[in-house]
C-alpha positions in Angstrom: -23.6 -31.5 8.2 -23.6 -29.4 11.4 -22.0 -26.5 9.5 -24.6 -26.8 6.7 -27.9 -27.5 8.7 -27.3 -25.6 11.9 -27.1 -22.1 10.2 -30.4 -23.0 8.3 -32.1 -23.5 11.7 -30.5 -20.8 13.7 -30.5 -18.0 11.2 -34.3 -17.6 10.9 -34.6 -17.7 14.7 -31.9 -15.0 15.0 -33.4 -12.8 12.3 -36.9 -13.1 13.7 -35.7 -12.2 17.2 -33.6 -9.3 15.8 -36.6 -8.0 13.8 -38.8 -8.3 16.9 -36.4 -6.5 19.1 -35.9 -3.7 16.5 -39.6 -3.3 16.0 -40.2 -3.2 19.8 -37.4 -0.7 20.2 -38.8 1.5 17.5 -42.3 1.2 18.9 -41.3 2.0 22.5 -39.0 4.8 21.3 -41.8 6.4 19.3 -44.2 6.2 22.3 -41.6 7.4 24.8 -40.5 10.2 22.5 -44.0 11.4 22.0 -44.5 11.2 25.8 -41.4 13.3 26.5 -42.3 15.7 23.6 -45.8 16.1 25.1 -44.3 17.0 28.5 -41.9 19.4 26.9 -44.7 21.1 25.0 -46.8 21.4 28.1 -43.9 22.9 30.0 -43.2 25.3 27.1 -46.9 26.3 27.0 -47.1 26.8 30.7 -43.9 28.9 30.7 -45.2 31.0 27.8 -48.4 31.5 29.7 -46.6 32.7 32.8 -44.6 35.1 30.7 -47.7 36.3 29.0 -49.2 37.2 32.4 -46.1 39.2 33.2 -46.3 41.1 29.9 -50.1 41.7 30.3 -49.4 43.3 33.7 -46.2 45.1 32.5 -44.2 43.1 35.0 -41.7 41.5 32.6 -39.0 43.9 33.6 -39.6 43.5 37.3 -37.0 40.9 38.6 -39.2 40.0 41.6 -42.2 39.0 39.5 -40.0 37.3 36.9 -38.5 35.2 39.8 -42.0 34.3 40.9 -42.8 33.2 37.4 -39.7 31.1 37.2 -40.6 29.4 40.5 -44.0 28.7 39.1 -42.4 27.1 36.0 -40.1 25.1 38.2 -43.1 23.9 40.3 -44.9 22.9 37.1 -41.8 21.0 35.9 -41.7 19.1 39.2 -45.4 18.3 38.8 -45.0 16.6 35.4 -42.4 14.2 36.8 -43.8 10.7 37.1 -40.8 8.6 38.1 -37.6 9.2 40.2 -35.5 8.6 37.1 -37.1 11.3 35.1 -35.5 14.8 35.0 -36.4 18.3 34.0 -33.4 20.6 33.9 -32.9 24.2 32.7 -29.7 26.0 31.8 -28.8 29.5 30.8 -26.9 30.4 27.6 -23.6 29.8 29.4 -24.6 26.2 30.3 -25.0 26.9 34.0 -27.8 25.0 35.8 -30.8 27.1 36.7 -33.3 24.5 37.9 -33.4 20.7 38.2 -36.2 18.4 39.5 -33.6 16.2 41.1 -30.0 16.8 42.4 -27.6 17.0 39.5 -23.8 17.2 39.7 -22.3 17.6 36.3 -18.7 16.8 35.2 -16.7 19.3 33.2 -17.1 17.4 30.0 -20.8 17.3 30.4 -20.9 21.0 31.2 -18.9 21.8 28.0 -21.4 19.8 25.9 -24.3 21.6 27.5 -22.7 24.9 26.9 -22.4 24.0 23.2 -26.0 22.9 23.0 -27.3 25.9 24.8 -25.2 28.3 22.7 -26.4 26.6 19.5 -30.0 26.5 20.8 -30.5 23.0 19.4 -34.0 21.6 19.9 -35.5 18.2 19.5 -34.4 14.7 20.5 -30.9 14.4 22.1 -28.8 11.6 23.7 -26.4 13.0 26.2 -24.8 12.3 29.6 -25.9 14.2 32.7 -24.6 13.7 36.2 -22.6 10.6 35.1 -25.8 9.0 33.7 -26.7 8.4 30.0 -30.0 10.0 29.2 -32.4 10.6 26.4 -34.2 14.0 26.4 -36.4 16.4 24.5 -34.7 19.8 24.3 -36.2 23.2 23.7 -35.5 26.9 24.3 -37.5 29.2 26.5 -36.4 32.6 24.9 -38.6 34.6 27.4 -36.6 33.4 30.4 -33.4 32.7 28.4 -33.5 29.0 29.4 -32.3 25.9 27.6 -34.6 23.1 28.9 -34.2 19.3 28.8 -37.1 16.9 29.6 -35.5 13.5 29.9 -35.3 10.0 31.2 -32.4 7.5 32.0 -31.5 5.6 28.8 -31.3 2.2 30.6 -34.9 2.7 31.9 -36.0 4.1 28.6 -35.0 0.9 26.7 -35.5 -1.5 29.6 -38.4 -3.4 27.9 -36.3 -3.7 24.7 -33.4 -5.1 26.6 -35.6 -7.7 28.2 -36.9 -8.7 24.7 -33.3 -9.1 23.5 -32.3 -11.2 26.5 -35.3 -13.5 26.0 -34.5 -13.8 22.3 -30.9 -14.7 23.1 -32.1 -17.4 25.6 -34.5 -18.9 23.0 -31.8 -18.8 20.3 -29.2 -20.5 22.5 -31.7 -23.2 23.6 -32.7 -23.8 20.0 -29.1 -24.1 18.9 -28.2 -26.6 21.6 -31.2 -28.8 20.9 -30.5 -28.6 17.1 -26.9 -29.7 17.7 -28.0 -32.7 19.8 -30.5 -33.8 17.2 -28.1 -33.2 14.3 -25.3 -35.1 16.0 -27.4 -38.2 16.4 -28.9 -38.0 12.9 -25.4 -37.4 11.4 -23.9 -40.4 13.1 -26.7 -42.6 11.7 -26.2 -41.2 8.2 -22.4 -41.2 8.2 -21.7 -44.6 9.7 -21.4 -46.3 6.3 -19.2 -43.4 5.0 -16.9 -43.8 8.1 -16.4 -47.5 7.3 -15.6 -46.7 3.7 -13.2 -44.0 4.8 -11.4 -46.4 7.1 -11.0 -48.8 4.3 -9.6 -46.1 2.1 -7.2 -45.0 4.8 -5.9 -48.6 5.2 -5.4 -48.8 1.5 -3.4 -45.6 1.4 -1.4 -46.4 4.6 -0.5 -50.0 3.6 -0.6 -49.6 -0.3 -2.4 -52.9 -0.2 -4.7 -52.8 -3.3 -6.3 -56.2 -2.4 -8.4 -54.6 0.4 -12.1 -54.1 -0.4 -14.8 -52.0 1.2 -17.8 -53.8 2.8 -21.1 -53.2 1.0 -24.1 -53.5 3.4 -26.8 -51.5 1.6 -27.8 -50.9 -2.0 -28.3 -47.2 -1.5 -26.0 -44.4 -2.7 -23.3 -45.2 -0.1 -23.4 -48.9 -1.1 -22.9 -47.9 -4.8 -20.1 -45.6 -3.7 -18.4 -48.6 -1.9 -18.8 -50.7 -5.1 -17.2 -47.9 -7.2 -14.3 -47.7 -4.7 -13.7 -51.4 -5.0 -13.7 -51.1 -8.8 -11.3 -48.2 -8.7 -8.9 -50.2 -6.4 -8.9 -53.0 -8.9 -8.1 -50.6 -11.8 -5.3 -49.0 -9.7 -3.8 -52.4 -8.9 -3.6 -53.0 -12.7 -2.1 -49.6 -13.4 0.3 -49.6 -10.5 3.1 -51.3 -12.4 2.9 -48.7 -15.2 2.8 -45.8 -12.7 6.0 -47.0 -11.1 7.6 -47.0 -14.6 6.4 -43.5 -15.2 7.6 -42.3 -11.8 11.0 -43.7 -12.4 11.2 -41.9 -15.8 10.0 -38.6 -14.2 12.6 -38.8 -11.5 15.3 -39.4 -14.1 14.0 -36.4 -16.2 14.0 -34.2 -13.1 17.5 -35.0 -12.2 18.6 -34.3 -15.8 16.8 -30.9 -15.7 18.4 -30.0 -12.4 21.8 -30.8 -13.8 21.2 -28.7 -16.9 19.9 -25.8 -14.8 22.9 -25.9 -12.4 25.3 -25.8 -15.4 23.6 -23.1 -17.4 22.6 -20.8 -14.5 26.3 -19.8 -14.4 25.8 -18.3 -17.9 22.1 -17.5 -18.4 19.7 -16.0 -15.9 17.4 -18.5 -14.1 14.3 -16.7 -15.3 15.5 -17.3 -18.9 16.1 -21.0 -18.3 12.6 -21.3 -16.8 11.2 -19.6 -20.0 13.1 -22.0 -22.2 11.9 -25.1 -20.3 8.3 -23.8 -20.4 8.4 -22.8 -24.1 11.3 -24.6 -25.9 10.0 -23.3 -29.3 10.7 -19.7 -28.2 14.4 -20.3 -27.4 15.7 -18.7 -30.7 13.1 -15.9 -31.0 13.5 -12.3 -30.0 10.9 -9.7 -29.1 10.6 -5.9 -28.7 10.4 -4.8 -25.0 10.8 -1.5 -23.1 13.8 -2.0 -20.9 16.2 0.1 -18.8 19.8 -0.8 -19.8 22.7 -0.2 -17.4 26.4 0.0 -18.3 29.1 0.2 -15.7 32.9 0.5 -16.3 36.0 0.8 -14.1 37.8 4.0 -14.9 41.5 3.5 -15.7 41.4 -0.2 -15.2 44.2 -0.9 -17.7 46.7 1.1 -15.5 45.4 -0.6 -12.4 45.8 -4.1 -13.8 49.4 -3.3 -14.9 50.3 -2.5 -11.3 48.9 -5.9 -10.0 49.8 -9.5 -10.5 47.4 -11.5 -12.7 46.0 -13.5 -9.7 45.4 -10.2 -7.9 43.6 -8.8 -10.9 41.3 -11.8 -11.1 40.7 -11.8 -7.4 39.8 -8.1 -7.3 37.5 -8.4 -10.4 35.7 -11.4 -8.9 35.0 -9.5 -5.7 34.0 -6.4 -7.6 31.6 -8.4 -9.9 30.1 -10.3 -7.0 29.1 -7.1 -5.3 27.9 -5.2 -8.4 26.2 -8.2 -10.1 24.4 -9.1 -6.9 22.9 -5.6 -6.6 21.6 -5.8 -10.1 19.9 -9.2 -9.4 18.5 -7.9 -6.1 16.8 -5.0 -8.0 15.0 -7.5 -10.3 17.6 -7.0 -13.1 19.7 -9.3 -15.2 23.4 -9.3 -15.6 23.7 -9.6 -19.4 27.5 -9.9 -19.7 30.9 -8.9 -18.5 32.9 -7.0 -21.1 36.4 -7.0 -19.7 36.0 -4.9 -16.6 32.6 -3.5 -17.7 29.1 -4.8 -16.7 26.0 -4.7 -18.9 22.7 -5.3 -17.2 19.1 -4.6 -18.0 15.7 -4.4 -16.2 12.3 -5.4 -17.5 12.9 -8.8 -19.1 12.0 -11.6 -19.4 9.2 -10.3 -17.1 8.3 -6.7 -16.4 7.9 -5.1 -12.9 6.5 -1.8 -14.3 9.3 0.1 -12.5 12.3 -0.7 -14.6 13.8 2.8 -14.6 13.4 3.1 -10.8 15.0 -0.3 -10.3 17.9 0.7 -12.6 18.6 4.0 -10.8 18.3 2.3 -7.4 20.8 -0.4 -8.5 23.2 2.2 -9.9 23.1 4.2 -6.6 23.6 1.1 -4.6 26.5 0.1 -6.8 28.2 3.5 -6.1 27.6 3.0 -2.4 28.9 -0.6 -2.5 32.0 0.7 -4.3 33.1 2.5 -1.2 32.9 -0.8 0.8 34.8 -2.6 -1.9 37.5 0.0 -2.0 38.0 -0.4 1.8 38.6 -4.1 1.1 40.8 -3.4 -1.9 43.0 -1.0 0.2 43.2 -3.6 3.0 44.8 -5.9 0.4 47.3 -3.2 -0.6 45.7 -2.7 -4.0 44.6 0.6 -5.5 40.9 1.6 -5.2 38.5 1.4 -8.2 36.5 4.3 -9.6 33.6 3.5 -11.8 31.0 5.2 -14.0 27.4 4.1 -14.6 25.2 5.1 -17.5 21.5 4.3 -17.9 19.0 4.5 -20.8 15.4 3.6 -21.1 13.5 2.6 -24.2 12.5 -0.1 -26.7 15.1 -2.8 -27.6 15.1 -6.3 -29.1 15.6 -8.8 -26.4 15.8 -12.6 -26.5 18.2 -15.5 -27.2 20.5 -14.1 -29.8 22.8 -16.5 -31.7 22.5 -19.9 -33.3 21.6 -23.3 -32.0 25.1 -24.2 -30.7 25.9 -20.8 -29.0 23.3 -18.3 -27.8 23.2 -15.3 -25.5 20.2 -13.9 -23.8 20.8 -10.2 -24.5 19.3 -6.9 -25.6 20.4 -5.2 -28.8 19.4 -1.9 -30.5 20.2 1.8 -30.7 19.0 2.3 -27.1 21.6 -0.1 -25.8 24.4 1.6 -27.8 23.3 5.0 -26.4 23.4 3.6 -22.8 27.0 2.5 -23.4 27.9 6.0 -24.8 26.2 7.7 -21.8 28.4 5.6 -19.5 31.4 6.8 -21.4 30.4 10.4 -20.7 30.9 9.9 -17.0 34.6 10.4 -17.5 34.2 13.6 -19.5 31.7 15.2 -17.1 33.3 13.6 -13.9 29.9 12.4 -12.8 29.7 8.8 -11.3 26.1 8.3 -12.6 24.5 9.7 -15.7 21.0 8.9 -17.1 19.2 9.8 -20.3 16.1 12.0 -20.4 13.9 8.9 -20.8 15.2 7.6 -17.5 14.9 11.1 -15.9 11.2 11.3 -16.8 10.5 8.0 -15.1 12.4 8.6 -11.8 12.4 12.4 -11.3 9.6 12.2 -8.8 11.7 10.0 -6.4 15.3 10.8 -7.1 16.9 14.4 -7.4 18.2 14.8 -10.9 20.3 17.6 -12.3 20.7 18.4 -16.0 24.3 17.9 -17.2 24.4 18.6 -21.0 22.8 18.1 -24.4 25.2 15.7 -26.2 25.6 14.2 -29.6 27.5 11.0 -28.9 29.8 9.4 -31.4 28.1 7.0 -33.8 24.6 8.4 -33.3 22.8 11.3 -34.9 20.7 13.5 -32.7 21.3 15.0 -29.3 20.8 13.2 -26.0 20.0 15.1 -22.8 21.9 13.6 -19.9 21.2 14.0 -16.2 23.1 13.3 -13.0 21.1 11.4 -10.4 21.4 11.5 -6.6 19.8 9.6 -3.8 19.3 12.9 -1.9 20.6 16.5 -1.8 20.8 19.2 0.9 18.7 22.3 1.0 21.5 24.6 -0.3 22.2 22.2 -3.2 18.5 21.9 -4.0 18.2 25.7 -4.2 21.4 25.9 -6.4 19.9 23.3 -8.7 16.7 25.4 -9.1 18.8 28.4 -10.1 20.8 26.2 -12.4 17.8 24.7 -14.2 16.3 28.2 -14.6 19.5 29.3 -16.2 19.6 26.2 -18.5 16.1 27.1 -19.9 17.2 30.6 -20.7 20.6 29.4 -22.0 18.9 27.2 -24.7 16.4 30.0 -25.4 19.5 32.2 -26.2 18.7 34.6 -23.3 22.4 34.5 -22.3 22.6 37.6 -20.0 19.6 36.4 -18.0 20.9 32.8 -17.9 24.3 34.2 -16.7 22.6 35.8 -13.6 20.9 32.4 -12.7 24.2 30.5 -13.2 26.0 33.1 -11.0 23.4 32.6 -8.3 23.8 28.9 -8.4 27.6 29.2 -8.3 27.3 31.3 -5.1 25.3 28.5 -3.4 27.5 25.7 -4.8 31.0 27.2 -5.5 32.7 23.9 -6.3 30.1 22.6 -8.7 31.7 21.7 -12.0 28.5 21.7 -14.0 27.6 25.2 -12.9 31.1 26.4 -13.7 30.9 24.8 -17.2 27.7 26.6 -18.1 29.0 29.9 -16.6 32.0 29.7 -19.0 29.8 28.7 -21.9 27.4 31.5 -21.2 30.1 34.1 -21.0 31.5 32.9 -24.3 28.1 33.1 -26.0 27.7 36.7 -24.7 31.1 37.7 -26.0 30.7 35.7 -29.3 27.0 35.3 -30.1 26.4 31.9 -31.7 25.0 31.6 -35.3 21.2 31.2 -35.8 21.5 27.4 -36.3 23.1 27.0 -32.9 21.4 24.4 -30.7 23.8 24.3 -27.7 24.6 20.6 -28.4 28.0 19.3 -27.4 29.4 16.9 -30.1 31.6 14.1 -28.9 34.3 12.8 -31.2 35.2 9.9 -28.9 33.3 7.1 -27.2 
């Protein structure tokens, strides 16, 4: 009640006091401004008159008479002062003090501001600080004498009456608020006493679970009817309590059964998919088209590695490897779809989309490459050979959902885009690049991650070329410059401008002499110059193996 009524009482008082203070401030300011402007105009007229006398008598060039005129103007300025806080001061164009009706010692910051005002020749109303005191002043220029003049007053004295009005308004507001609180507290206690009794009865019912308690009904007003309604509600609750206990026991049993199902199936199906199935059981066997980023990772030469280890060591190494790599995919909002021998398939963007699937996929792939170094240190410490892996990424539309039949399902993604991602991963061995991405991924991530074109490839089992790129977390300045030359050469290479492309590839090779990609296109370019390709040539590399 205090929070509701007190603002209704205090707000009008506050607004009226605020409006009164503002009106008073505006009125006083207008009068004072006019008063200072009048003094400034009178001083300007007097100075103009003195200068006119000099000109009429052809004495404007005589420094003695000019000095006499300046003294006359200074005397007039002193004569228009009516209080010890008023000030008339004149400055030259450099901001140096020429005359002042009272002692004035300026600080350096004040002198800089005055030099700026004098140089600009600004006239009119100004608020500034002079001699360590905030002042308001009317400024004007006396071009005859080369003066910049301020006719001003201390700001605290200028607004003293307004400050007094504000203080009184605050006192009135505070007194009104205190009185309102006292009256409201007494009135609220009178009104809420029946509600307090009803609340105590409710609290006892909730604390003791004793549904035989009843609220006392003293009056036939709204509170009395509320107490009667409460008593009726308690009677209904008492009757329903037995049924509620039965429902609660059944709910606990269902919850335990659900947790058991979750704990079993989370080892095989992502938790988000299980949540989706529990929320919409009818969608368990349906698929949908989604735009995903698919990741494939495979251990290079794993068959040879496994032959050199005992079966228990193979399982131990794979478990540690999968724990690190799968954990990274999950941390980047991805899903580990399946383990295919020593390979991992994961995807980003389902069952819910983050809007940055390609970025998450590339970040996961880079982290997996970095984590592989840590894993290999562990592997070597066990006396086992290190792993070398390749990662391929593709981005596009796939069919994703629970694929299978009622007794055996997999939450997975299928489609041409998935197959292409697998083929791109296979290209990492041929091109000796640990991470390759498709052009659709490159378009999504190129603003954040440096990417270098690798080749235009027609993978086995798929018609049409796929442009693949190598992605890095960061590159040095020399490598960045080499990549720019390389990409300039690539454009000319596919435009069949082979001599020009060769020059760019050679420049890139000088900056990155050990770069296999640059060397590859240098060789191709020389071959094309020596043996020009036919008109139907597209520069596509056709792969006969996966």
